[in-house]
C-alpha positions as CSV (number, residue, x, y, z in Angstrom):
1,X,65.0,-0.8,61.2
2,X,65.5,-4.5,60.4
3,X,65.8,-6.1,57.0
4,X,65.6,-9.7,55.7
5,X,66.3,-11.5,52.5
6,X,63.8,-14.2,51.4
7,X,62.8,-16.3,48.4
8,X,59.5,-15.3,46.7
9,X,57.1,-17.9,45.3
10,X,59.1,-18.2,42.1
11,X,62.3,-19.0,44.1
12,X,63.9,-15.6,43.4
13,X,65.7,-13.7,46.1
14,X,64.2,-10.5,47.4
15,X,64.7,-8.0,50.2
16,X,62.1,-6.9,52.7
17,X,61.7,-4.6,55.7
18,X,60.4,-6.2,58.9
19,X,57.2,-4.4,60.2
20,X,56.1,-4.9,63.8
21,X,58.0,-8.2,64.0
22,X,55.3,-10.1,62.1
23,X,55.0,-8.8,58.5
24,X,57.5,-8.3,55.7
25,X,57.3,-5.4,53.3
26,X,59.2,-6.2,50.0
27,X,61.5,-3.4,48.9
28,X,60.7,-2.6,45.2
29,X,62.7,-4.7,42.8
30,X,65.8,-5.3,44.9
31,X,67.0,-8.9,44.6
32,X,69.6,-8.7,47.3
33,X,70.9,-6.6,50.1
34,X,74.2,-6.6,48.3
35,X,72.6,-5.0,45.3
36,X,70.7,-2.5,47.4
37,X,73.9,-1.5,49.3
38,X,76.0,-1.0,46.1
39,X,73.2,1.1,44.6
40,X,73.1,3.2,47.7
41,X,76.9,3.7,47.6
42,X,76.7,4.7,43.9
43,X,73.9,7.2,44.7
44,X,75.8,8.6,47.6
45,X,73.1,7.9,50.2
46,X,72.9,5.7,53.3
47,X,71.3,2.3,53.4
48,X,68.5,3.4,55.6
49,X,67.7,6.2,53.1
50,X,67.8,3.7,50.3
51,X,65.3,1.5,52.1
52,X,62.9,4.3,52.9
53,X,63.0,5.4,49.2
54,X,62.2,1.9,47.9
55,X,58.5,1.3,47.1
56,X,56.8,-1.3,49.3
57,X,54.4,-3.9,48.0
58,X,51.8,-5.9,49.9
59,X,52.8,-7.4,53.3
60,X,53.9,-11.0,53.6
61,X,53.6,-13.3,56.6
62,X,57.0,-13.4,58.3
63,X,56.1,-16.5,60.3
64,X,55.0,-18.4,57.1
65,X,58.3,-17.7,55.3
66,X,60.3,-18.8,58.3
67,X,58.2,-22.0,58.6
68,X,58.6,-22.7,54.9
69,X,62.4,-22.2,55.0
70,X,62.3,-19.3,52.6
71,X,64.3,-16.8,54.8
72,X,67.9,-16.4,53.6
73,X,70.9,-15.2,55.4
74,X,70.7,-11.3,55.7
75,X,73.6,-11.0,53.3
76,X,74.8,-13.0,50.4
77,X,77.2,-12.5,47.5
78,X,76.7,-13.5,43.8
79,X,80.0,-15.2,44.1
80,X,80.3,-16.9,47.5
81,X,84.1,-16.9,47.3
82,X,83.9,-13.1,47.7
83,X,82.1,-13.3,51.0
84,X,84.7,-13.7,53.8
85,X,83.7,-14.9,57.3
86,X,86.0,-14.0,60.1
87,X,85.9,-13.2,63.8
88,X,87.5,-12.2,67.0
89,X,87.7,-13.9,70.4
90,X,88.5,-13.0,74.0
91,X,86.5,-9.8,73.6
92,X,83.6,-10.2,76.1
93,X,83.6,-9.8,79.9
94,X,80.9,-12.4,80.7
95,X,78.8,-12.6,83.8
96,X,79.8,-11.2,87.2
97,X,81.0,-14.7,88.3
98,X,83.0,-15.1,85.1
99,X,84.5,-11.6,85.6
100,X,85.5,-12.3,89.2
101,X,87.2,-15.6,88.1
102,X,88.9,-13.9,85.2
103,X,90.3,-11.1,87.4
104,X,91.6,-13.7,89.9
105,X,93.5,-15.3,87.1
106,X,94.8,-12.0,85.8
107,X,96.2,-11.1,89.2
108,X,99.1,-13.4,88.7
109,X,102.5,-12.5,87.3
110,X,103.0,-12.1,83.5
111,X,105.0,-15.4,83.3
112,X,102.2,-17.3,85.1
113,X,99.4,-16.3,82.7
114,X,98.4,-18.4,79.8
115,X,98.5,-16.9,76.3
116,X,94.7,-16.5,76.5
117,X,94.8,-14.6,79.7
118,X,97.6,-12.4,78.4
119,X,95.5,-11.6,75.3
120,X,92.4,-10.9,77.5
121,X,94.4,-8.6,79.8
122,X,95.7,-6.7,76.7
123,X,92.2,-6.1,75.6
124,X,91.1,-4.9,79.1
125,X,94.1,-2.5,79.1
126,X,94.0,-1.2,75.5
127,X,91.0,-2.5,73.6
128,X,89.0,0.7,74.0
129,X,91.2,3.6,72.9
130,X,89.9,7.2,73.2
131,X,89.8,9.9,70.6
132,X,89.9,7.7,67.5
133,X,93.2,6.1,68.4
134,X,94.0,2.5,67.4
135,X,94.1,0.2,70.4
136,X,95.6,-3.2,71.0
137,X,94.8,-5.8,68.3
138,X,92.5,-8.7,69.3
139,X,92.7,-12.4,68.7
140,X,91.6,-13.0,65.1
141,X,90.5,-16.1,63.1
142,X,89.3,-17.0,59.6
143,X,86.1,-19.1,59.4
144,X,85.3,-19.6,55.7
145,X,83.7,-18.0,52.7
146,X,80.1,-17.6,51.7
147,X,79.6,-21.4,51.3
148,X,80.0,-21.7,55.0
149,X,77.1,-19.5,55.8
150,X,73.9,-21.4,56.6
151,X,70.4,-19.9,56.3
152,X,68.2,-19.4,59.3
153,X,66.5,-22.8,60.0
154,X,69.1,-24.6,58.0
155,X,71.4,-27.5,59.2
156,X,74.8,-26.9,60.7
157,X,76.8,-29.9,59.3
158,X,79.5,-31.1,61.6
159,X,82.3,-32.8,59.5
160,X,83.1,-36.4,60.0
161,X,86.5,-35.6,61.5
162,X,85.1,-33.2,64.1
163,X,85.4,-34.0,67.8
164,X,82.2,-32.0,68.7
165,X,80.1,-29.1,67.5
166,X,79.0,-26.4,69.8
167,X,77.1,-23.1,69.5
168,X,78.6,-19.6,70.1
169,X,75.9,-17.0,70.4
170,X,77.4,-13.8,69.0
171,X,76.7,-10.6,67.1
172,X,78.2,-10.1,63.6
173,X,79.0,-7.0,61.7
174,X,78.1,-7.0,58.0
175,X,80.2,-5.0,55.5
176,X,80.5,-4.3,51.8
177,X,83.7,-2.9,50.3
178,X,82.9,0.1,48.2
179,X,84.5,0.8,44.8
180,X,87.0,3.2,46.5
181,X,88.2,0.3,48.7
182,X,86.7,1.6,51.9
183,X,84.5,-0.8,54.0
184,X,80.9,0.3,54.5
185,X,79.1,-1.2,57.5
186,X,75.5,-2.2,56.6
187,X,74.5,-3.2,60.1
188,X,74.6,-6.1,62.7
189,X,72.9,-9.4,63.0
190,X,72.6,-12.4,65.3
191,X,75.1,-15.2,64.7
192,X,75.9,-18.7,65.7
193,X,79.7,-19.1,65.3
194,X,79.5,-22.9,65.4
195,X,82.9,-24.3,66.5
196,X,84.7,-27.5,67.6
197,X,85.5,-26.8,71.3
198,X,87.0,-30.2,72.0
199,X,89.5,-29.8,69.3
200,X,90.5,-26.3,70.6
201,X,90.9,-27.6,74.1
202,X,93.6,-30.1,73.0
203,X,95.9,-27.3,72.3
204,X,95.2,-23.6,71.7
205,X,97.2,-23.8,68.5
206,X,94.3,-25.9,67.1
207,X,92.0,-22.8,67.3
208,X,92.4,-22.3,63.6
209,X,91.2,-25.8,62.8
210,X,88.3,-25.6,65.3
211,X,86.9,-22.6,63.5
212,X,86.7,-24.1,60.1
213,X,83.0,-25.0,60.4
214,X,79.7,-23.7,59.1
215,X,78.0,-20.8,60.8
216,X,74.6,-19.2,60.7
217,X,73.6,-15.5,60.8
218,X,70.3,-13.7,60.9
219,X,67.4,-13.8,60.3
220,X,67.5,-10.0,60.4
221,X,70.0,-7.3,59.7
222,X,69.7,-4.4,62.2
223,X,70.6,-1.1,60.6
224,X,72.4,1.7,62.6
225,X,74.8,1.7,65.4
226,X,75.2,-1.2,67.8
227,X,73.5,-0.6,71.2
228,X,76.0,-0.5,74.1
229,X,74.2,-3.1,76.2
230,X,72.5,-6.1,74.5
231,X,70.8,-8.9,76.3
232,X,70.0,-12.2,74.7
233,X,69.3,-15.9,75.4
234,X,71.0,-19.0,74.0
235,X,69.4,-22.4,74.4
236,X,69.6,-25.9,73.1
237,X,66.4,-27.8,72.4
238,X,66.4,-31.6,72.2
239,X,63.4,-33.7,71.2
240,X,61.2,-30.7,71.9
241,X,62.6,-29.9,75.3
242,X,65.1,-27.3,76.4
243,X,68.1,-29.1,77.8
244,X,70.3,-26.0,78.3
245,X,69.5,-22.3,78.5
246,X,71.6,-19.3,79.5
247,X,71.5,-15.5,79.1
248,X,74.3,-13.7,77.2
249,X,75.4,-10.1,77.0
250,X,77.0,-8.2,74.2
251,X,77.6,-4.6,73.1
252,X,80.5,-2.5,74.1
253,X,79.4,-2.2,77.8
254,X,80.0,-5.9,78.0
255,X,83.2,-6.0,75.9
256,X,86.9,-5.4,76.5
257,X,87.2,-4.0,72.9
258,X,85.3,-1.3,71.1
259,X,83.6,-2.3,67.9
260,X,85.7,0.4,66.1
261,X,88.9,-1.1,67.4
262,X,87.9,-4.6,66.2
263,X,86.9,-3.2,62.8
264,X,90.2,-1.2,62.5
265,X,92.4,-4.2,63.0
266,X,90.4,-6.3,60.6
267,X,90.3,-3.8,57.7
268,X,93.8,-2.6,58.1
269,X,94.9,-5.4,55.8
270,X,94.7,-4.5,52.1
271,X,93.4,-7.9,51.2
272,X,90.3,-7.2,53.2
273,X,89.6,-4.0,51.3
274,X,88.9,-5.5,47.9
275,X,86.1,-3.6,46.1
276,X,82.9,-5.6,45.9
277,X,83.7,-8.1,48.6
278,X,81.4,-8.8,51.5
279,X,82.6,-9.4,55.1
280,X,80.8,-11.1,58.0
281,X,82.8,-10.5,61.1
282,X,81.9,-12.1,64.4
283,X,82.6,-10.1,67.6
284,X,82.9,-13.0,70.2
285,X,81.0,-14.3,73.2
286,X,81.5,-15.3,76.8
287,X,78.6,-17.8,76.9
288,X,79.0,-21.4,75.7
289,X,77.1,-24.6,76.6
290,X,80.4,-26.5,76.3
291,X,81.7,-24.5,79.3
292,X,78.9,-26.0,81.3
293,X,79.7,-29.5,80.3
294,X,77.0,-29.9,77.7
295,X,77.5,-32.5,75.0
296,X,75.6,-31.7,71.9
297,X,73.9,-34.4,69.8
298,X,72.8,-34.7,66.2
299,X,69.3,-33.3,65.9
300,X,69.8,-30.7,68.7
301,X,68.5,-27.3,67.8
302,X,70.3,-24.1,68.7
303,X,68.2,-21.0,69.4
304,X,69.7,-17.6,69.8
305,X,67.7,-14.4,70.4
306,X,68.4,-10.9,71.6
307,X,66.3,-7.7,72.1
308,X,66.2,-5.5,69.1
309,X,67.3,-8.2,66.6
310,X,63.9,-9.7,65.8
311,X,63.1,-13.3,65.2
312,X,65.4,-15.9,66.9
313,X,68.1,-17.7,64.9
314,X,67.4,-21.4,64.9
315,X,69.6,-24.1,63.4
316,X,69.9,-27.8,63.9
317,X,73.2,-29.7,64.2
318,X,73.6,-32.6,61.8
319,X,76.6,-35.0,61.4
320,X,78.3,-35.4,58.0
321,X,77.0,-38.6,56.4
322,X,80.4,-39.8,55.3
323,X,84.0,-38.8,55.5
324,X,85.7,-38.3,52.1
325,X,89.4,-38.9,51.3
326,X,90.8,-35.6,50.0
327,X,94.4,-36.6,49.3
328,X,95.6,-35.0,46.1
329,X,95.8,-37.2,43.0
330,X,98.9,-37.1,40.8
331,X,98.5,-35.7,37.3
């Protein structure tokens, strides 16, 4: 079951269920997935049960709403400051060629490995604990709050100080913190964890800077557990032509960490269990156009799709019009 958020003809937010990939069935009077989730928690039922209990109205054209720019991110918060976007890296195994190259690098001595390779090896050895145990903690980064989340079809604005802007085709987990302080997973969605890879390449300690960029998620939220093996395609379209395209894989069969381990290490911090907050947590990727030497340009469109996640996530890269001086002023 997949859900979307959209704007109705009056410009008000609504929630709908996707039917047959082409039609949307509005869910009663729900004005947001956030509201629907909190109501389900209060009623002591699951989100899927809450959706099935919601009355459906006439079907809407999914294609028309996408074309008109009326599809919203699958999750939003009334106060964007209470939606936190975070992620993990070095979690995916990549293609067979990538894996062979990675294992060759990992065959060296501990002192000869870079910090990235050490972190990757730690995940391979302890990222999937058995029996509910907590495994090794992953790389982790902060990306922004709700203001950094761009709707499907919206523009990913690269700031004036950026060195580049590149896509990262990923899956993201969507969570609401219940009144008792426990995180509740609503589902999973496609994501473009847009980053500045040139900045990161200068020095790995610039990773934190490189991640402070907008991102996009959606269009659809997939309810239920994450399939073990997910296959998708990431492409860049320029002037109507595909200039780069590559398959990507996700799901635990293609990861060095279990989803449960990534979640446990994120939500172990009390600050991430504040009742009422929303979390969008990216799970990482092993497929980047940057790694193939692609230079993105303003106007390029990123397209990310995967089986079971519905309509593709499409977003255009746009450069910031002007750079603003943000030095503090004395009072």
